[in-house]
C-alpha positions in Angstrom: -8.2 5.1 -1.9 -5.4 6.6 0.1 -3.3 3.4 -0.3 -3.8 3.6 -4.1 -2.8 7.3 -4.2 0.4 6.5 -2.2 1.3 3.6 -4.5 0.6 5.8 -7.6 2.8 8.6 -6.3 5.5 6.1 -5.5 5.3 4.7 -9.0 5.4 8.1 -10.7 8.4 9.2 -8.6 10.2 5.9 -9.3 9.7 6.4 -13.1 11.0 10.0 -13.0 14.0 9.5 -10.8 15.2 6.0 -11.6 14.1 5.2 -15.1 17.4 3.4 -16.0 17.9 1.4 -12.9 16.3 -1.6 -11.2 14.8 -1.1 -7.7 15.1 -3.7 -5.0 12.4 -4.0 -2.4 14.5 -2.2 0.2 15.1 0.7 -2.3 11.4 1.0 -2.8 10.7 1.1 1.0 13.5 3.6 1.7 12.4 5.9 -1.0 8.7 5.8 0.1 9.6 6.4 3.8 11.8 9.4 2.8 9.2 11.0 0.6 5.8 10.0 2.0 3.6 13.0 3.1 2.0 11.1 6.0 5.4 10.2 7.4 6.7 13.8 6.9 3.7 15.1 8.8 4.2 12.5 11.7 7.9 13.6 11.9 6.9 17.3 12.2 4.3 16.4 14.9 7.0 14.5 16.9 9.4 17.5 16.7 6.7 19.8 17.9 5.9 17.6 20.8 9.6 17.4 21.7 9.8 21.2 21.7 6.8 21.5 23.9 8.3 19.1 26.3 11.5 21.1 26.4 9.6 24.3 27.0 7.7 22.7 29.9 11.0 21.8 31.5 12.3 25.4 31.1 9.2 26.7 32.8 10.5 25.4 36.1 13.6 27.7 35.9 13.6 31.3 37.2 12.8 34.0 34.8 14.9 37.2 34.5 13.9 40.3 32.6 15.9 43.6 32.2 15.5 46.9 30.4 17.4 50.1 30.0 16.5 53.5 28.6 18.4 56.6 27.5 16.7 60.0 26.9 18.3 63.2 25.5 16.6 66.6 26.0 17.8 69.7 24.2 16.2 73.1 24.9 16.8 76.8 25.7 16.5 78.5 29.1 16.8 82.2 30.3 19.8 83.1 32.4 18.3 84.9 35.4 21.4 87.1 35.7 22.0 88.1 32.2 18.5 87.6 30.9 19.9 85.8 27.9 18.8 82.5 26.3 21.2 79.6 26.8 21.0 76.2 24.9 21.1 73.2 27.2 21.3 69.4 26.5 19.9 67.2 29.2 20.8 63.4 29.3 19.0 60.9 31.5 19.5 57.1 31.9 17.4 54.4 33.6 18.1 50.6 34.2 15.7 48.0 35.4 16.3 44.2 36.2 13.5 41.9 37.5 13.4 38.2 38.3 10.6 35.7 39.2 10.5 32.1 40.3 7.4 29.9 40.7 7.7 28.1 44.0 4.5 26.2 43.8 1.6 26.1 41.4 -0.3 23.1 42.5 2.2 20.7 40.8 1.0 22.0 37.5 4.5 22.3 36.0 5.4 18.7 36.8 2.1 17.5 35.4 2.6 19.5 32.2 6.0 17.9 31.8 4.5 14.4 32.1 1.8 15.3 29.7 4.3 16.4 27.1 6.4 13.3 27.6 3.2 11.2 26.8 2.6 13.3 23.7 6.2 12.8 22.5 5.7 9.0 22.9 2.4 9.2 21.1 3.9 11.1 18.2 6.7 8.5 18.0 4.2 5.7 17.9 2.2 7.5 15.1 5.5 7.9 13.2 6.2 4.2 13.5 2.7 3.3 12.5 2.9 5.5 9.4 6.2 4.0 8.5 4.9 0.4 9.0 1.8 1.1 6.9 3.7 2.5 4.0 6.2 -0.4 4.3 3.4 -2.9 4.1 1.8 -1.1 1.1 5.1 -1.1 -0.7 5.7 -4.8 0.0 2.2 -5.7 -1.3 2.7 -3.6 -4.4 6.1 -5.0 -5.0 4.9 -8.6 -4.6 2.0 -7.9 -7.0 4.5 -6.5 -9.5 6.6 -9.6 -9.2 3.5 -11.8 -9.6 2.4 -9.9 -12.7 5.9 -10.1 -14.1 5.9 -13.9 -13.5 2.5 -14.1 -15.2 3.8 -12.2 -18.2 6.8 -14.6 -18.4 4.5 -17.7 -18.2 2.2 -16.2 -20.9 5.2 -15.5 -23.1 6.5 -19.0 -22.7 3.1 -20.5 -23.3 2.6 -18.4 -26.4 6.0 -19.5 -27.7 5.2 -23.1 -27.0 1.9 -22.8 -28.7 3.4 -21.2 -31.7 6.0 -24.1 -31.9 3.1 -26.6 -31.6 1.2 -24.8 -34.3 4.2 -24.9 -36.7 4.7 -28.6 -36.0 1.0 -29.3 -36.7 1.1 -27.3 -39.9 4.2 -29.2 -41.0 2.6 -32.5 -40.1 -0.6 -31.6 -41.9 1.3 -30.5 -44.9 3.2 -33.8 -45.0 0.1 -35.8 -44.5 0.7 -36.9 -40.9 -2.6 -35.4 -39.9 -5.0 -36.4 -42.6 -8.8 -36.5 -42.7 -8.3 -39.5 -45.0 -6.6 -41.4 -42.1 -9.6 -40.9 -39.8 -12.0 -41.8 -42.5 -10.1 -45.0 -43.3 -10.1 -46.0 -39.6 -13.8 -45.2 -39.3 -14.6 -47.3 -42.3 -12.5 -50.2 -41.1 -14.2 -50.2 -37.8 -17.6 -50.3 -39.5 -16.7 -53.1 -41.9 -15.0 -55.2 -39.1 -18.1 -55.0 -36.9 -20.3 -56.0 -39.9 -18.1 -58.9 -40.9 -17.8 -60.2 -37.4 -21.6 -60.4 -37.2 -21.9 -62.2 -40.5 -18.9 -64.5 -40.4 -17.8 -64.6 -36.8 -19.1 -68.1 -36.3 -16.9 -69.4 -39.1 -13.7 -68.2 -37.3 -11.7 -70.0 -34.7 -11.8 -68.6 -31.2 -8.2 -67.4 -31.2 -8.6 -65.6 -34.6 -11.9 -64.1 -33.6 -10.4 -62.9 -30.3 -7.5 -61.3 -32.1 -9.7 -59.4 -34.4 -12.0 -58.2 -31.5 -8.9 -57.1 -29.5 -7.4 -55.2 -32.5 -10.9 -53.6 -33.1 -11.2 -52.4 -29.5 -7.7 -50.9 -29.6 -8.4 -49.1 -32.9 -11.7 -47.7 -31.5 -9.8 -46.3 -28.4 -7.2 -44.7 -30.6 -9.8 -43.3 -32.9 -11.8 -41.7 -30.0 -8.5 -40.3 -28.6 -7.6 -38.8 -32.1 -4.1 -40.3 -31.6 -2.7 -40.3 -35.1 0.3 -42.5 -34.5 -1.8 -45.0 -32.5 -4.5 -45.1 -35.3 -1.8 -46.0 -37.8 -0.5 -48.8 -35.6 -3.8 -50.2 -34.6 -5.1 -50.1 -38.2 -2.1 -52.2 -39.3 -2.7 -54.6 -36.4 -6.4 -55.0 -37.4 -5.4 -55.6 -41.0 -2.9 -58.2 -39.9 -5.6 -59.9 -37.8 -8.0 -60.1 -40.7 -5.2 -61.3 -43.0 -4.6 -64.2 -40.6 -8.3 -64.9 -40.3 -8.9 -64.7 -44.0 -7.0 -67.9 -44.5 -9.5 -69.8 -42.3 -12.4 -68.2 -44.1 -10.9 -69.2 -47.5 -10.3 -72.7 -46.3 -13.8 -73.0 -44.9 -15.2 -71.9 -48.3 -13.1 -74.3 -50.2 -14.1 -77.2 -47.9 -17.8 -76.3 -48.4 -17.4 -76.4 -52.1 -15.4 -79.7 -52.2 -17.5 -81.9 -49.9 -19.1 -84.8 -52.0 -22.9 -85.0 -51.8 -25.0 -88.2 -52.5 -22.3 -90.3 -54.0 -19.1 -88.4 -53.3 -19.0 -86.2 -56.4 -16.3 -83.6 -55.8 -18.0 -81.2 -58.2 -19.1 -78.2 -56.1 -22.2 -77.8 -58.4 -23.4 -81.4 -58.0 -23.9 -81.4 -54.4 -26.6 -79.4 -52.6 -26.4 -76.8 -55.3 -24.9 -73.4 -55.8 -27.3 -71.9 -53.2 -25.5 -73.8 -50.5 -22.2 -72.2 -51.1 -21.6 -69.1 -48.9 -19.1 -66.6 -50.2 -17.2 -64.6 -47.6 -16.8 -60.9 -48.3 -13.6 -59.5 -46.9 -12.1 -56.1 -47.4 -8.5 -55.5 -46.6 -7.7 -51.9 -46.0 -4.1 -50.8 -46.0 
């Protein structure tokens, strides 16, 4: 509580006396030491101890006292010869000088001097302790202020960066760079590719099938990461893989229709019948 009060007083004084200037750490420490009540009290206690020590040394010296007095007396007296009253002024002076010297008092004077020396040293240590305490308090408060200032700067930079990102996102959304339609297209292409691989995967060559599966896996990864640019690229790659594979599917379909059956008739309807012809459904999404 005391620490908080000291810091508050320091802050108030700083605001009053140096509103237009910046304080260094040393300025804060110097001002606090010069104006702190605890330090002022310790300084007064030290001065009192020094005076007591000086007095205990003076007690070993002889003491001399002196006094003087002057008295004036004015009165009337009867002249015994003429029986008349005469006025008379009587003046009297007295002087007194006395001296004393303590020869031995059970070593009390020397012990008193030693005691006061210890008290002076104690007061000096108390003063240093008070000065160190207020210095530490000011350093802690100063470092906390710097930390808070740094946090404010970081927050300001982060806010500015976030605002810039928001503006860019709004521009991209407005220009169609971020589009719900793109994600829906990718989701639909993933679904259709998985379905077609199950139905017609056995009619594809190993390299074409592997190319489609690789492109599908990469598109899934981009879709889960919500990476717009990657989704565009991987969608195009999957479309290209299907385009290359569609030629094989078309050739397989043509071959199935043109094979002669029971006499080599090239007519696709004269063979095993229309039911033996399998049409390959393929959707190309661009």
